[in-house]
N, C-alpha and C positions, 0 to 999 in steps of 0.2 A: 503493499499499499504505500501512497505516494503522502508525503507529509506537505510539500510545499502545494501553497495556495495557487489555484488554477482561476485564471479571468472568469468574471460572472459576466455571461450574454445577456441575460435578462433577469428582472425581477418581478417577474408577472408568474402569478399563481396557475391559473388555470391554462397551461400548454398541453396540448397531447401528451410526449413524454411524464406531465408529473401526473396527469389523470391517468395514465398507464399503471405508474407506481403506486396510486392511492388503490385502485382496482386490485391490484395484486396483494397490499395489504387487508383489503377487504376480504381476498378468499382466505387468508390466513385461519381465522376462525371457522369457515366454511369447511377447510380441508380437514383441521382436527376435527370437527365433529363429525364429517363422512367416516374418517379413518376408525373412528372410537364408537361406532355405532354397534357392532357386533358385541362388543366389550360390555354393552349398557342393556342387552336383551333386543337390540334393531336388528333389521336385515343389513347383510352384507351390502355395503357400496362402495368397494373397493375400484370399481369401474369408475366411479364419478370421481373419487378422490384422485383417481389417475388422470381424468381428465382436467381436473382443478389444475394440479402439477404443471402438466403440460400446457396449459395454457398461461401460468404463471413462468415456465421457462420461456417461452414465446415474448411475452411482455418484457420480459428482463431484459431478452436481445434488442427489442425493439425501443424501450425507452432511452437507453445509451446510443443508438444509432442514429435515431431520430434528433435529440436533443442536439447531437454533434452536428449532423446535416443542417438543421433547420435554424442553428443559433440560437439553441433554447434552451442551453445550460444555465440553470439557476440554483440560488441557495437551496431553497428547499427540494429542489431535484437531487441534490448532493446528499441531503439528508434522508429523505424518503427511498431512496435506491438501495443505500448499505442496510438502511433499518427492515425494509423487506427482503432482502436477500437474508437476514438473520434470523427476523420471525419465522421465516419458512425452513428452515434448518431446524432451529429450535424445535418448533411445532412438530415437523417430521421425526427428529430424536425420539420427542415425547409421546406420538403416536405409535412409533415402529418398535420402540423399546417396550411399552404398555402391550404391545401385541406379542410382544418377545421374539419379533422378527431380528430385531439388531440385539447384539450381545452388550452387556453391561459397559465393558470394557472399552469398547468403539464409542459407545453413548460419552463417557468419562474423559476420553481423549481429545473427543471435538468440543464438550463443554469447557474442559481445561483451557483450550485455544480460546475460546470465547471470553473466560476468565482474562485471559493473559491480555488479550485487546483491550477490556474495560480499565484493565490497570493503566495500560499504556496511554489510551483516551485521557483518566483523569490525569496523567503526567504532563500530558500535552497542556490541558487547560489550565493548570496552574502556572505553566509559563507562558500562557496566552497565545496559544497556537490553536486554528480550529481542528475539528476532527478530522481523521484520515480520509483520503479519497481512495476509491477501489481501485488498483492499479490492474494490470492483464493478468499478472499471477494470481492476485485475487478472485477476478472473474472467475480463471480457469479451473479454481479450487472449486466455486459455488457449481459451475457447470458439470463438473465431475460429479459431486454429491447431487446434484438435481437431476440428473442421469440414474445415478445411483439408487437415489431411494424408491422412484417408482417401479424399477427393476426389481428390487428385493420384495416391496410390496407384491409384485407380480408373482414372486417365487415362490409366496405363502399359497401354493396350492400345488397341484398332482398332476403330470404328465411332461410331456419333453417341454413342452413351452417353459411351465415352473424352473425344470432344470436349468435350460438355457437363460433364463432370466437371472438364476442365481450365481451363474458364473458369471455374467457380463455384469451384473450387479455389484458383485464382491470386485470385479477388479477396478471398475469406475470409484468404488467406496475407497478402496486401498490409496490410489492415484489421487482422488480428492481430497481422505485425508493428510497424505505427504505434501501437498502442494498448500493445503491450508495451514499447515504447520509450518512449510517453508516462509510464506507470505509472512506469517506470523513473527518468524525470528528477523526476517531481515527489516520490519516494521521496529524490532525491539532495536536492531542496530541504528536506524535512523533515529529513532526518538532520543537513544543515547548520546549520538553525535550534536542534535541541536540541545541537549542538556549541558554537554559539555560546552559548546559556542556560547552559549548564555553564560554559563560559568567564568568563560575566559573575556567575554564583554564586560561582566559586573567587575 
């Protein structure tokens, strides 16, 4: 993730990229409700949960693409986009772990990375820096995880489709977790350099 502040193109709130990000945020509780329905005596809604995840992945790609192409990068968008990413990751972790599709060790590993990021954001704020911007490595990690989660959800079944989904789902999960931590370590290095630079200036 990049710590440097990028130029804000617009302060408009109701832009197409921001509306897409807002829609993704609205989809988070919907997805969580769908994935947990069987645990509370409701019908299996995994198909609808997969659809919500697929739409969130498409909107995640489009909001950044359109914001850059139409010069609609905004302060709100720079907050909404990573917030939606993290909430989808957290809600999916909760749902899949509750359903015992994801093992606790993987959930703990990903949550530990989120905790690390929260600590780094706190340090940045104390030094007067804005929240981090998502870079290519962080986006790649999120994309891998967003592919992994629906595949692992699909693997919770029988037949060759479930078996193939498990293989590819775990491949994406391993790559996504590795990239997630790699981006986190690079971010820690960047924050450390900024703190040292501030100390030298003082």
